[in-house]
BATI-88240 format. One line per 10 residues: number of its first residue (from 1); for each residue z, y, x of N, C-alpha, C. Coordinates in steps of 0.001 Angstrom, whole numbers, padded with zeros to 6 digits. Atoms other than C-alpha are relative to their C-alpha. Layout:
N
NUM	Z:Y:X:Z:Y:X:Z:Y:X | ...
***
This chain:
87
1	000303:-001103:000132:-019041:008712:006260:000619:001236:000887 | -000485:-001462:-001061:-018865:010444:009336:-000752:001484:-000176 | 000213:-001354:000152:-021400:013204:008149:000376:000537:-001173 | -000965:-000896:001244:-019378:014803:005278:-000317:-000769:-001287 | -000244:000824:001306:-018460:014485:001877:001117:-000564:-000063 | -001378:001453:000607:-016174:012303:-000017:-000205:-001015:000026 | 000272:001170:000696:-015503:008731:-000974:001350:-000588:-000620 | -000988:000486:000994:-013269:007024:-003662:-000083:-001230:-000008 | 000337:001433:000653:-012126:003708:-004431:000861:-000442:000213 | -001276:001125:000201:-009594:000867:-005701:-000396:-001249:001092
11	000093:001235:-000481:-008831:-001944:-003851:000817:-000529:000062 | -000763:000858:000338:-007244:-005094:-004375:000587:-000773:001310 | -000357:001385:-000931:-004965:-007059:-002763:000770:-001012:-000408 | -000194:001112:000246:-003974:-010326:-002378:001183:-000869:000910 | -001508:-000080:-000634:000073:-010970:-000677:000285:-002093:000225 | 000164:000806:-000221:-000510:-014637:000331:001369:-000643:000490 | -001981:000200:-000591:002546:-014899:002518:000669:000963:000217 | -000913:-000480:000515:005627:-013224:001547:000871:-000142:001184 | -001215:000716:-000773:007931:-013914:004651:000592:001057:000882 | -000970:-001205:-001192:010662:-011719:006978:001141:-001099:000625
21	-000507:000445:-000485:012043:-013187:009325:001851:000620:000818 | -001366:-000513:-000950:016110:-012773:010848:000990:-000382:000434 | -001092:000415:-001088:018426:-013784:013367:-000780:-001474:-000057 | 000974:001814:-000219:015217:-016744:014039:-000262:-000927:-001232 | 000021:000644:001033:015778:-017573:010344:-001396:000794:-000922 | 000830:-000893:001342:012689:-016849:007324:000386:-000332:-000802 | -001387:-000189:001379:013787:-015982:004158:-001977:000396:-001190 | 000551:-000341:001148:010843:-015841:001365:000248:000997:-000915 | 000324:-001526:000356:010080:-012700:-000142:-001193:-000175:-001747 | 000255:-000231:000648:008118:-014080:-002957:000053:000727:-001298
31	-000898:-000219:001254:010345:-013300:-005339:000880:001764:-000522 | -000489:-001034:-000126:011250:-010053:-004499:-000968:000980:000075 | 001176:-000958:000388:007482:-008354:-003911:-000887:-000440:-000697 | 001077:000481:001270:004784:-008376:-006263:-001415:-000728:001147 | 001092:000928:-001327:001777:-010936:-004620:-001187:000877:-000326 | 001801:-000131:-000001:-001028:-009094:-006242:000999:001672:-000009 | -000010:-001669:000357:-001735:-005219:-006478:-001345:000843:000295 | 001712:-000901:-000139:-004394:-002404:-006556:000387:001586:000855 | 000080:-000899:-000508:-004632:000726:-004457:-001098:001137:-000101 | 000909:-001188:-000050:-006360:003936:-004883:-000320:001030:000909
41	000064:-000250:-001614:-008102:005752:-001748:-001034:001319:-000073 | 001051:-000837:000334:-010167:009004:-001693:000336:000472:001885 | 000128:-000915:-001534:-011132:010445:001959:-000827:001038:-000174 | 001200:-001688:-000238:-013017:014066:002493:-000023:000504:001389 | 000054:-000311:-001575:-013917:015504:005306:-001522:000556:000288 | 001041:-000314:-000602:-017100:016956:007628:000438:-000841:001126 | -000084:000428:-001283:-018344:015726:010418:000963:-001007:000842 | -001052:001216:-000729:-015934:013542:012893:001581:000150:-000646 | -001158:-000273:000845:-012629:015199:010485:-000304:-000602:-001104 | -000113:-000041:001160:-011706:013742:007857:001416:-000645:-000963
51	-001057:-000004:001025:-008655:013737:005189:-000100:-001184:-000660 | -000211:000962:001305:-007324:010191:003244:001332:000302:-000565 | -001447:000269:000400:-004859:009829:000991:-000473:-001737:-000783 | -000040:001649:001198:-003981:006156:-000936:001452:000289:-000587 | -001340:-000046:000644:-002084:006113:-003368:000574:-001522:-000790 | 000778:002096:001140:-001008:002274:-005197:000711:000834:-000938 | 000117:-000770:001093:-001480:002175:-008502:001511:-001261:-000516 | -000995:001277:000751:000903:-001148:-009036:001410:000106:000421 | -001580:-000811:-000724:004851:-000842:-008147:-000168:-000921:001074 | 000445:001085:-000714:005322:-002979:-004913:001301:-000877:000250
61	-001103:001006:000026:008733:-004504:-005661:-000639:-000020:-001705 | 000165:001080:001657:008569:-007596:-008689:001390:000809:-000838 | -001114:-000693:000870:010133:-005688:-011572:001107:-000931:-000947 | -000380:000850:000275:011301:-009050:-012814:000937:-000448:000654 | -000895:000534:-000463:013761:-009690:-010306:001286:001360:-000315 | -000610:-000325:-000295:016894:-008295:-010861:001535:-000219:-000100 | -001635:000125:-000235:020922:-007449:-009686:000234:000484:-000851 | -000741:-000412:000486:023504:-007328:-011424:000837:001266:-000407 | -000909:-001649:-000698:025576:-003568:-011599:-001116:000380:001165 | 000597:-000667:-001364:022606:-002684:-009569:-001143:001227:-000718
71	001213:-000622:000214:020009:000692:-010134:-001340:-000802:000294 | 001562:001744:-000554:016276:-001177:-010436:-000811:001311:001412 | 000700:-001128:-001009:014577:000725:-007103:-001398:000193:-000395 | 001374:-000543:000592:011210:002163:-008586:-000820:000816:001213 | 000757:-001326:-000604:009097:003793:-005897:-001550:-000603:000402 | 002182:-000033:000164:004982:004044:-005117:000237:001032:001408 | 000560:-000516:-001528:003840:004675:-001593:-001203:000805:-000034 | 001789:-001248:000479:001094:007487:-001250:000120:000097:001988 | 000705:-000115:-001030:-000618:007622:002385:-000559:000945:-000138 | 000940:-001299:-000060:-001829:010689:003821:-000345:000404:000874
81	-000164:000059:-001875:-003076:010769:007147:-002056:001170:000017 | 000594:-001298:000031:-006172:012536:008799:-000914:-001029:001196 | 000188:000745:-000456:-008745:010495:010586:-001134:000818:000489 | 000741:-000914:-001200:-011097:011465:013471:-000864:-001083:000569 | 001507:000740:-000507:-014551:009314:014175:-000356:000063:001399 | 000503:-000396:-000750:-015431:009037:017072:-001452:-000750:000483 | 001286:000712:000276:-019290:008176:017396:-000600:000290:001681
***
C-alpha cells in the first residue's frame, strides 16, 4: 500500500505457547488467556504516510476462568498508529 488508498482485513491468531516468567519460575497462562483470536485491520493513507487501526474482535481474557467475589475483567485492545514507508 505505499502508493495510496486503503486496505483492510481480518487476521486469525493462534497462541500456542502462553507462559510468563516470574522470579525464575515459568507460569502457564493457557487457562487465563484465549488461545485463538481474531483482529480486524484497516490502513489508509497516501504515498509514504499511512494510518493504521486494529481492533480485536474476540475477548483477550478467557471468560471461563472465574475468581470468587471478583468482578470480571473485560477489555478489548485497539491499536492506532502511523506507518511510514521508506522506499
